[in-house]
Residue frames as qw, qx, qy, qz and C-alpha x, y, z in Angstrom:
[[0.111, 0.592, -0.672, -0.430, -21.26, 5.89, -24.52],
 [0.919, 0.208, -0.029, -0.335, -22.35, 3.20, -26.95],
 [0.860, -0.206, 0.407, 0.229, -20.43, -0.01, -27.49],
 [0.683, 0.595, 0.173, 0.387, -19.44, 1.26, -30.95],
 [0.015, 0.934, -0.191, 0.301, -18.04, 4.44, -29.41],
 [0.689, -0.602, 0.404, 0.007, -16.21, 2.37, -26.79],
 [0.874, 0.126, 0.352, 0.310, -14.73, 0.16, -29.51],
 [0.461, 0.802, 0.045, 0.378, -13.75, 3.21, -31.56],
 [0.270, -0.904, 0.278, -0.180, -12.01, 4.77, -28.53],
 [0.768, -0.426, 0.465, 0.115, -9.98, 1.60, -27.95],
 [0.821, 0.470, 0.180, 0.269, -8.86, 1.37, -31.59],
 [0.524, -0.485, 0.183, 0.676, -5.30, 2.53, -32.06],
 [0.407, 0.877, -0.007, -0.257, -4.92, 5.47, -34.43],
 [0.808, 0.481, -0.114, 0.320, -2.24, 5.24, -37.10],
 [0.348, 0.606, -0.413, 0.585, 1.18, 5.57, -35.49],
 [0.597, -0.618, 0.239, -0.452, -0.09, 4.81, -31.97],
 [0.524, 0.263, -0.787, 0.196, 1.93, 2.40, -29.85],
 [0.755, -0.521, 0.116, -0.381, 0.99, 0.27, -26.86],
 [0.546, 0.397, -0.693, 0.251, 3.84, -1.47, -25.07],
 [0.821, -0.554, -0.130, -0.058, 3.94, -3.69, -22.00],
 [0.194, 0.762, -0.517, 0.339, 7.07, -2.59, -20.15],
 [0.113, 0.230, -0.865, 0.432, 6.77, -4.71, -16.99],
 [0.727, -0.407, -0.325, -0.448, 4.27, -6.97, -15.23],
 [0.303, 0.248, -0.744, 0.542, 4.85, -7.62, -11.54],
 [0.522, -0.607, -0.598, 0.037, 3.29, -8.43, -8.18],
 [0.005, 0.655, -0.205, 0.727, 3.10, -5.26, -6.11],
 [0.345, -0.316, 0.638, -0.612, 1.58, -6.93, -3.03],
 [0.699, -0.140, -0.610, -0.346, 0.06, -10.23, -2.05],
 [0.234, -0.315, 0.713, -0.581, -1.16, -11.76, 1.17],
 [0.645, -0.195, -0.676, -0.298, -2.97, -14.82, 2.43],
 [0.270, -0.310, 0.623, -0.665, -4.61, -15.35, 5.79],
 [0.622, -0.243, -0.706, -0.237, -6.31, -18.43, 7.21],
 [0.198, -0.512, 0.429, -0.718, -7.29, -17.08, 10.63],
 [0.783, -0.246, 0.287, -0.494, -9.35, -20.11, 11.69],
 [0.795, 0.286, -0.535, 0.004, -7.00, -22.87, 10.52],
 [0.113, 0.102, -0.924, -0.351, -6.74, -25.71, 11.28],
 [0.346, 0.283, 0.741, -0.501, -10.27, -25.94, 12.76],
 [0.514, 0.511, -0.037, -0.688, -11.88, -24.59, 9.57],
 [0.244, 0.322, -0.840, -0.362, -10.57, -27.60, 7.60],
 [0.032, 0.162, 0.972, -0.169, -13.12, -29.76, 9.45],
 [0.400, 0.354, 0.261, -0.804, -16.13, -27.53, 8.69],
 [0.349, 0.255, 0.872, 0.230, -18.81, -29.24, 6.58],
 [0.289, 0.756, 0.348, -0.472, -20.82, -26.11, 5.60],
 [0.611, 0.622, 0.327, 0.366, -20.98, -24.76, 2.06],
 [0.436, -0.257, 0.013, 0.862, -18.26, -22.13, 1.50],
 [0.215, 0.918, 0.323, -0.085, -19.40, -18.57, 0.74],
 [0.593, -0.004, 0.205, 0.778, -17.07, -16.64, -1.56],
 [0.129, 0.950, 0.206, -0.196, -16.90, -12.90, -2.08],
 [0.652, 0.110, 0.222, 0.716, -14.59, -11.31, -4.64],
 [0.025, 0.932, 0.110, -0.344, -13.72, -7.64, -4.80],
 [0.675, 0.288, 0.294, 0.613, -11.96, -6.25, -7.84],
 [0.011, -0.947, -0.092, 0.307, -10.45, -2.79, -8.14],
 [0.698, 0.390, 0.163, 0.578, -8.18, -0.93, -10.47],
 [0.219, -0.880, 0.004, 0.422, -5.90, 2.05, -9.94],
 [0.680, 0.551, 0.137, 0.464, -4.01, 3.97, -12.58],
 [0.367, -0.798, 0.067, 0.474, -1.03, 6.20, -11.97],
 [0.584, 0.793, -0.059, 0.164, 0.59, 8.32, -14.64],
 [0.778, -0.382, 0.100, 0.489, 4.37, 7.89, -14.46],
 [0.246, -0.307, 0.330, 0.858, 5.30, 10.17, -17.38],
 [0.408, 0.350, -0.187, -0.822, 3.67, 11.63, -20.49],
 [0.684, 0.208, -0.525, -0.462, 3.27, 8.18, -22.01],
 [0.403, 0.086, -0.886, 0.212, 3.93, 5.69, -19.17],
 [0.629, -0.421, 0.028, -0.653, 1.27, 4.42, -16.76],
 [0.032, 0.119, -0.950, 0.286, 1.23, 2.01, -13.86],
 [0.688, -0.232, -0.294, -0.622, -1.98, 0.01, -13.76],
 [0.079, -0.197, 0.881, -0.422, -2.73, -1.91, -10.58],
 [0.674, -0.211, -0.493, -0.508, -5.39, -4.61, -10.57],
 [0.201, -0.296, 0.746, -0.562, -6.43, -5.59, -7.06],
 [0.692, -0.182, -0.596, -0.363, -8.25, -8.84, -6.32],
 [0.244, -0.292, 0.715, -0.587, -9.51, -9.74, -2.84],
 [0.665, -0.138, -0.642, -0.355, -11.16, -13.10, -2.34],
 [0.322, -0.315, 0.640, -0.622, -12.78, -13.93, 0.99],
 [0.590, -0.116, -0.757, -0.256, -14.08, -17.40, 1.81],
 [0.427, -0.316, 0.511, -0.675, -16.38, -17.95, 4.81],
 [0.548, -0.082, -0.817, -0.162, -17.43, -21.38, 6.03],
 [0.527, -0.510, -0.663, 0.150, -19.95, -21.82, 8.80],
 [0.232, -0.953, -0.167, -0.101, -19.80, -18.12, 9.68],
 [0.593, -0.637, 0.258, 0.420, -16.01, -18.19, 10.07],
 [0.384, 0.816, -0.361, -0.239, -13.40, -16.81, 7.72],
 [0.965, 0.025, 0.179, 0.190, -11.67, -19.75, 6.10],
 [0.618, -0.099, 0.219, 0.749, -9.27, -17.60, 4.13],
 [0.192, 0.935, 0.086, -0.287, -8.60, -14.17, 2.71],
 [0.690, 0.043, 0.373, 0.619, -6.42, -13.91, -0.39],
 [0.160, 0.935, 0.076, -0.308, -5.32, -10.54, -1.72],
 [0.670, 0.062, 0.372, 0.639, -3.25, -9.82, -4.82],
 [0.187, 0.888, -0.008, -0.421, -2.22, -6.51, -6.31],
 [0.720, 0.174, 0.462, 0.488, -1.00, -7.32, -9.79],
 [0.061, 0.864, -0.025, -0.499, 0.60, -4.37, -11.54],
 [0.714, 0.310, 0.381, 0.500, 2.06, -3.43, -14.86],
 [0.078, -0.652, 0.138, 0.742, 3.82, -0.52, -16.49],
 [0.569, 0.534, 0.580, 0.235, 2.46, 0.31, -19.91],
 [0.139, -0.363, 0.227, 0.893, 3.52, 2.85, -22.52],
 [0.394, 0.685, 0.611, 0.044, 0.79, 4.43, -24.63],
 [0.161, -0.447, 0.221, 0.852, 1.85, 6.93, -27.26],
 [0.073, 0.011, -0.609, -0.790, -0.09, 8.52, -30.09],
 [0.134, -0.531, -0.835, -0.053, -3.54, 7.97, -28.56],
 [0.223, -0.574, -0.097, -0.782, -6.16, 10.62, -27.91],
 [0.250, -0.316, 0.612, -0.681, -7.26, 10.99, -24.27],
 [0.830, -0.015, 0.130, -0.543, -10.37, 8.84, -24.78],
 [0.838, 0.311, -0.448, -0.028, -8.24, 6.13, -26.37],
 [0.228, 0.400, -0.721, 0.518, -5.75, 6.20, -23.48],
 [0.523, -0.213, 0.447, -0.694, -8.62, 6.00, -21.00],
 [0.912, 0.119, -0.086, -0.384, -10.13, 3.03, -22.85],
 [0.683, 0.378, -0.599, 0.180, -6.81, 1.20, -23.13],
 [0.019, 0.357, -0.693, 0.626, -6.07, 1.70, -19.41],
 [0.603, -0.100, 0.393, -0.687, -9.58, 0.59, -18.48],
 [0.924, 0.197, 0.040, -0.326, -9.82, -2.47, -20.72],
 [0.779, 0.468, -0.402, 0.109, -6.64, -3.75, -22.35],
 [0.107, 0.564, -0.665, 0.478, -4.33, -3.30, -19.36],
 [0.602, -0.266, 0.567, -0.496, -6.55, -5.13, -16.84],
 [0.936, 0.254, -0.056, -0.239, -7.20, -7.83, -19.46],
 [0.603, 0.522, -0.550, 0.248, -3.44, -8.41, -19.60],
 [0.086, -0.476, 0.663, -0.572, -3.01, -8.35, -15.80],
 [0.783, -0.218, 0.135, -0.567, -5.99, -10.53, -14.86],
 [0.924, 0.105, -0.368, -0.023, -4.53, -13.95, -15.79],
 [0.416, 0.363, -0.601, 0.577, -1.47, -13.23, -13.63],
 [0.366, -0.343, 0.402, -0.766, -3.66, -12.12, -10.71],
 [0.891, -0.090, -0.091, -0.436, -5.91, -15.17, -11.09],
 [0.804, 0.211, -0.517, 0.205, -2.93, -17.53, -11.11],
 [0.169, 0.370, -0.585, 0.701, -1.49, -15.88, -7.99],
 [0.610, -0.274, 0.239, -0.704, -4.82, -16.08, -6.13],
 [0.936, 0.026, -0.265, -0.232, -5.23, -19.72, -7.09],
 [0.647, 0.289, -0.581, 0.401, -1.70, -20.57, -5.96],
 [0.130, -0.399, 0.497, -0.760, -2.13, -18.75, -2.63],
 [0.778, -0.198, 0.099, -0.588, -5.34, -20.65, -1.88],
 [0.930, 0.113, -0.350, -0.023, -3.89, -24.02, -2.79],
 [0.457, 0.363, -0.582, 0.566, -0.69, -23.36, -0.83],
 [0.350, -0.379, 0.388, -0.764, -2.94, -22.46, 2.12],
 [0.142, -0.024, 0.966, -0.214, -4.26, -26.04, 2.15],
 [0.546, 0.409, 0.385, -0.622, -7.61, -25.36, 0.48],
 [0.674, 0.375, 0.609, 0.186, -9.09, -26.91, -2.68],
 [0.321, 0.045, 0.391, 0.862, -8.11, -25.25, -5.96],
 [0.233, 0.756, 0.407, -0.457, -10.10, -22.15, -6.89],
 [0.414, 0.200, 0.521, 0.719, -10.37, -21.07, -10.49],
 [0.129, 0.549, 0.186, -0.804, -11.35, -17.46, -11.08],
 [0.535, 0.596, 0.590, 0.104, -13.83, -17.02, -13.91],
 [0.380, 0.267, 0.284, 0.839, -13.11, -14.66, -16.82],
 [0.015, -0.704, -0.373, 0.604, -14.13, -11.04, -16.37],
 [0.413, 0.666, 0.424, 0.454, -15.43, -8.77, -19.11],
 [0.359, -0.426, -0.130, 0.820, -13.38, -5.62, -18.52],
 [0.037, 0.242, 0.450, 0.859, -14.97, -3.98, -21.57],
 [0.375, -0.645, -0.589, -0.312, -18.39, -4.21, -19.87],
 [0.522, -0.597, -0.358, 0.492, -16.98, -3.00, -16.52],
 [0.307, -0.138, 0.135, 0.932, -15.32, -0.06, -18.28],
 [0.120, -0.428, -0.534, -0.719, -18.53, 0.83, -20.15],
 [0.470, -0.702, -0.535, -0.016, -20.47, 0.75, -16.87],
 [0.496, -0.450, -0.175, 0.721, -17.79, 2.89, -15.21],
 [0.151, 0.135, 0.313, 0.928, -18.11, 5.43, -18.04],
 [0.303, -0.610, -0.567, -0.464, -21.88, 5.56, -17.52],
 [0.551, -0.658, -0.417, 0.299, -21.41, 6.10, -13.77],
 [0.422, -0.252, 0.009, 0.871, -18.79, 8.80, -14.28],
 [0.004, 0.338, 0.438, 0.833, -21.01, 10.59, -16.80],
 [0.419, -0.682, -0.553, -0.231, -23.96, 10.47, -14.41],
 [0.577, -0.605, -0.292, 0.465, -21.90, 11.74, -11.45],
 [0.379, -0.440, 0.124, 0.805, -19.82, 14.37, -13.22],
 [0.458, 0.785, 0.189, -0.371, -21.76, 15.23, -16.34],
 [0.471, 0.751, -0.441, -0.139, -18.75, 14.14, -18.44],
 [0.954, 0.061, -0.237, 0.174, -15.91, 11.67, -18.67],
 [0.449, -0.829, 0.324, 0.082, -13.12, 11.81, -16.07],
 [0.526, 0.642, -0.556, 0.035, -9.53, 11.01, -16.99],
 [0.954, -0.284, -0.091, 0.035, -8.44, 7.62, -15.58],
 [0.722, 0.358, -0.254, 0.534, -4.83, 8.52, -16.19],
 [0.079, -0.711, 0.261, -0.648, -4.90, 11.02, -13.33],
 [0.123, 0.199, -0.850, 0.472, -5.08, 8.23, -10.75],
 [0.659, -0.149, 0.076, -0.733, -8.83, 7.79, -10.42],
 [0.207, -0.124, 0.961, -0.138, -9.82, 4.45, -8.92],
 [0.670, -0.003, -0.372, -0.643, -12.39, 2.23, -10.56],
 [0.274, -0.168, 0.887, -0.333, -13.98, -0.64, -8.72],
 [0.707, 0.008, -0.395, -0.587, -16.27, -3.49, -9.55],
 [0.557, -0.257, 0.721, -0.322, -17.52, -6.56, -7.79],
 [0.477, 0.204, -0.752, -0.406, -17.65, -9.94, -9.41]]
């Protein structure tokens, strides 16, 4: 799917509505299994971030979108911390074609959830006694386009995200 097609799919047709009903934390956790010894480590930290998205259809027009962020920091071969956030939202999409719903759920919804998830991750890390960590912006349009290419290659067509299919990407 070309970028123009992706942009066309995300454009709201006349009479279409997109509403944010609720944004909330579904789950969050923080672990510092090697504290306090890890605070004295002098090695360069190694960070790994895993990002995933799940969509659940709640009704004909309501969807729960869950954006999961897991950030693992290792220092000197030991886990310094593990921060996990599942930021969720309930969104109403009415008047869209299936491709438009899929695009909105894969791009606009995670774009709205990401700042909340990033703030929660940052706060968890700082409250854990570690230096502030600022998550960099993520291009969900590019991740969605890549996911469409992968789905097309695997299935010979486009799957419906609204049925609860999980998409994942690493940053």
